[in-house]
C-alpha positions, 0 to 999 in steps of 0.5 A: 500499500505504501509503494502504491500502484506499480504502474505509477512512477514514483520515488519512495524514500524509507527513513530508518530502513533497518526497522523494515529491512532487519533480519528475521529473528529465529527464536524457539518461541517463535512469537508474534513479533518474530513472525510479523518481522518475517513477513515484512522482510518477505514482502520488502524482497518481493517489492525490491524484485518488482523494481529490479525486473522493471514490473514496478516503476519506482526509485528507492532510497533507503536511509539508515545508520544501521545497515549491519541489521539488514537482512542478508538477501535485502542488502545483497540486492542493493549491492548487486542492482543498486548503489550503496552510499556511505554519506559519512564519507561526504563530509570527510571531503574538506571542501564539503565541510567547509561549505557547511561551515560557510552556510552556518556563518552566513546564517549568523551574518558573518561573512566569508571573504574571498581571496583578494576581496576587501575587508568588511566595514566595522559594523559587519563581521567577517573571516577570510578564506584562509581562516575558514580552512584553518578552522575546517581542519581543526573541526576534523582534529576536535571531532576525531579527539573525541571519536564523534562522527563528522556530521553537518548538524553537530558541525553547524551547531558547534559553530553556532554555539561558539559564535553565541559564546564569543560573539564572533568566530575565528579559527584560534577559538577553537584552541581553547578546549574549555570553550570548545567543551562548553560549546559541545555541552550546549550542542548536546543539550540542543541535540538530546533535549529531554535525554540530556536532562535525564542522564547528565550529571545525576549521580549524588555527589555528596559522598566523600572519598575518605569514607569509602573503606577498602583498597579496591578504590586506589585501583578504581581511582588509577584507571579513572585517572588513566583514562580521564586525565592522562588519556591512556586508551588502554583504559576504556572501562571497568565492570564493577562485580559484587553482591548487592550492597557492597559499595559498587555505586558508592565508590563511583560516587565517592570518587566523583565527589572529589572530582567536580570537572568530571561529567557523569551519565547515569542510566540503565538498560531500563531507562534506555528502552524505547516502548514504541521501538523496543530493539532499534530504539533502545540501540538508538538511545545507547548511541545517543548516551555516547555521543553525549558523553563524547561532547562533554568529555571527560565523562564517566558513563555509569550503567547500573544493571550492566548484565542487561545492557550487554548480555551474553549473545545467543548461538545463532545471533538472531536474539533482539538483544544481540543488537544491543550487545553488538552495538555496545561492543562497537561503541567500546572498541569500534574504529574510532576508540573512545577518548576521556570517556570511562564506561562503569558497569555494575552487576552481581551476575558477571556470568551473564555478560558477553565474555567478549565485553571483558576480554583484554583491551575492553572492560576490566573486571573489579571485584567489589566484595564488600568483605571487610575486616572489623576495623573497616566496619567499625570505621563505617559505623563510626562514620555513620553515628557521627556525634550521636551520643551513646549510651554507656558501654554502647561502642562500635563493637556492640553495634557490630554484634547486634548487626551479626547475621543480618548485615554483611556488607558496607550498605547493610551496616550503614542501613542498620545504624541509620535505622537505629538512628531514625528510631531515636529521632522519631522518639525524640519528636514524639517525646516533645509532642507527648509533653504538649497533649495536656491541652488537647481533649480526651479523645485526641489524647487517646488518638495520639497514644494509639497512633504512636504507640510503638514509638512511646514503648521504644522511649519507655524501653530506651529509659530503662521502663520495661514494667507496668507502664508499658503494659498499661499503655498496651491495654489501657491508654486511658488508664496510662493518661491518668498517670501523666504526670508520673510519665512526664517526671520519668521523661523530665531527664531528656532536656535536649537531644544530647540528653537522649542517646543512642541505646541497646533498645534502638539496636534491638528494634533495628534488628527486628525491623530489618529482619522482617524485611521480605528480602532478608526474612526468609534468608535470615530464618534459613541462615538461622536454621543451618546455623542451628544445625551445625556441629558444636563439637567434633563428630564422627561423619558430620561435616559442612559442605557448601554450594552456591546458587546464582545469588549466594553461597548455601551451607550443605551440612552432611551426615555420614554413617554406616548402615547394615544393607544386603543390597549390592549398592555401597553408597546411598545419598539421601535428601536429594528431592527432585523439583517439578517445574522448569528447574526439574532437569537441573535438579535431577542432574545435581542429584546424579552428580552428587550420587556420583561425587559419593562413589568417587569419594569412596574410591578416593578413600580407598586410594588414599589408605592404599598409599599409607599401607601399600602391602595390604590390598585395600580394594579386597580389604575394604570390600570384605569389610563393607560387604554387608554395609552401605555408606549413607550420606545425608544432606540436609534437604532444605539446601540440596538444590546446590548439591553437586560435584563440588561436595566431593571433598566433603564426602571423602572426608566423611566416608574416611571419618565413617569407616575409621570412626575418626572425628571430623573437627567442626570449625571448617567448611569445604568445597571441592571436586577432587580426582581420585588420584593426583599429580604423583602416585603419593599425592592422591585426591588432587583438587579440581577448579570449581565455580562460585568459591568466593560466594561459598567463602562468604557463606561459611566464614559467617559462621565458621573459622576456616574455608577449604577450597581448590588450590587453583580457585584459592589463587585467584582470590584477591589479596584484599578478600583475604586480609579482610578474613585474616584480620578477623582471625579466619582463614581461607585454604587451598587443597592440593591433595587429600593427604594434606587435607586430612591432618587438618580436619580431623580430631584425635584428642585434646593434645591433637587439637591443641597442635591444630589449634596453634597451626591455625594461629600460626598461619593466619599471623604469618600470612598478615605479617607477609601479605599486609605488612610486608614482613617475612617471619622465618621463625613463624614459617619454620613453626607451621611446617613443624606443626603440619609435619606433627599433625601428619604424622599423628593423623597417618599413624592413627589410620595406619593403626585402625586399618591394622585393626580392620585387618586383624579383625577380618583375619579373625575366624572367631571374630564376632560379626555383631562387634561395633566399629567402636570395639574393633578400633579400641586399643584397650580391648585388644590389650585385654584380648592378648592378656586373656589369650596369654592366660589361658595358653599357661593351661595348654600343656596341662590340656594337652596331657589330659587329653592324651591320658583320656585317649590312652584310657579309651 
């Protein structure tokens, strides 16, 4: 219909042709939009073919700034039978651009004098041809410096605003960088109107650099300075990856607060969305954002929800979001590299970002874990408290204790203190109003009590009155008012704000209210439940594994026992409940992988025993010993959805504990998928790299002191992350093989525990000295080696002794099949049996003589 009758001669201009000629999408869902686009492309091909073969008398002119999204068949027709004109190349011709500048000067009553022409009179303004050519040359340099495409619109507006600022135009004006920047800012305002107002200089700059706690800020500052001040082309931007509340946005705010001359552009993919044109409109807005940034540079372009801006591209390349990702990649690292524009993305789902975005020479990744040392948390709390008076004995440490379990990031602790201060402030206001309610009617007085009940109770608690007045206020406001003078006397000590300090009750109420938040309530309840399930003492066959979901780490307590069974299945895993719905396949896979890990754990333990006692066939011995037994692993079902291969080390330690009746120490969590062999024959159970190790570590060290993970994962952790935990007297350790792990995770009595605790303390102190204080403690290192050697020797001796006890038990033809593991392994019982055997052997000669005498008599 738009093209009219084929017989009518016409010229048709199709603007934004990429909208009509875009590739057909090939998604699995095949929705209405995809079908509509497919129909549009097919119709377009038919019309173009009609124009080509002459059955339609039409000249088609298609204009687009996104030819890369054209359907390949349509684009090929334009190449073969039509003409592709790159208009941007037209303006690379200096004479063409010179004509644009001349026209704009004429619009502003500035005459361009030809060579030999007489100067204009005093009332008129003019510029000679030579100066105009110089100006045009400088325009190319200015646009190239800003990585901006030379367009007539931008050039004309830039000329107009320079004239507006200076009142005239000369080529030398273009040497003034501040003037050019101010003129470009006016161009951006004029060209992009509402978008400019919505995104430019919207970041709150009330934060202070010194308020940000963490060494990561110095790395960020160096990157920002390189890009914005020193124009280092390698620094294009950064992805700040970390959990919500870890301080990603605050880091940017605090840096900008100290760099007032740097512009900021703050937006998000949802803000770029154009409802009338969801795909192309969003891409167009992204281009506009960066054009603004280039014009007003130096600029920080800040994107929240960065994973939605450049999501991982589809394998077929037909997803609508692919266009946005492709355009973003092209902007960051295209033919015209950005200059003095720093791109900052924040995300807590780095796995969703397209990998090409964070490869070398594009955006770098900074991990903002939010993990803080205790002194860092204290500093945050002190800053938040400011000059607020506090109840006697209420220190920053007490605030940290009150926030335990619900606060894990800088934002959490800040919000907790602000909530407590807010409660105190509200109580002060209500207290002042309470003193004047005597002038109100009885009805209004009761209404005041009714609608401020919680706040008044808070005041009474803060003043130490937790008895009759509180009860009376709840049950009978009228009777409470009868004791109005008594209450006023109680409040009399509060004359000003300084007389009403922050109290423990404010912290308790703040904790209660934050715990009830929908985003925290379920998590707090689950954490409390899991914490209650953690062992309080060393136990046989009880260990804390840990998994990770998309957002967080999850504790995974595992209980292991030997049970009697006549089935051929030697390993049983329960707690594995399959789920229905979209995640059922993933859950079923996790169940199978955990079952496999449990079977591999038994093989690993067998290989470990074999390395310790090579002269005995452990496969045969354990096969006979466990002939009628099943190793039963019970995983806490509340957190089973994070099971899988990374429970391998935990299952192996529990398997060893259950077979040999050796308790597992209770102060650590562990993750990792071990090999059943090792790098050498003496190193059984080498570690395999796993995912989510940081989230797992953060969860474990909320409750426990030590965290074990594969060695390669440990090496990938940032120094600041490790130091933060060392300063809390907690440790993270990399596992190289199962033999090194066992001595540090079992319990063999109080003397053994004493050496283990000394090793833990010495190792943390050594690391702090080496990596934080840059001191080398040779004596401390030698002591660590000595303690590890002692523990390993004692552990292996005990394991070999118990394996010997199993061999003796199986070799004894008169063994009691109902003997417990404890009786088999108890050394004292063996001693008793040996003594009995010796006592009865004393009578053997006499018995033999008696038997011989009886035979003779017979």
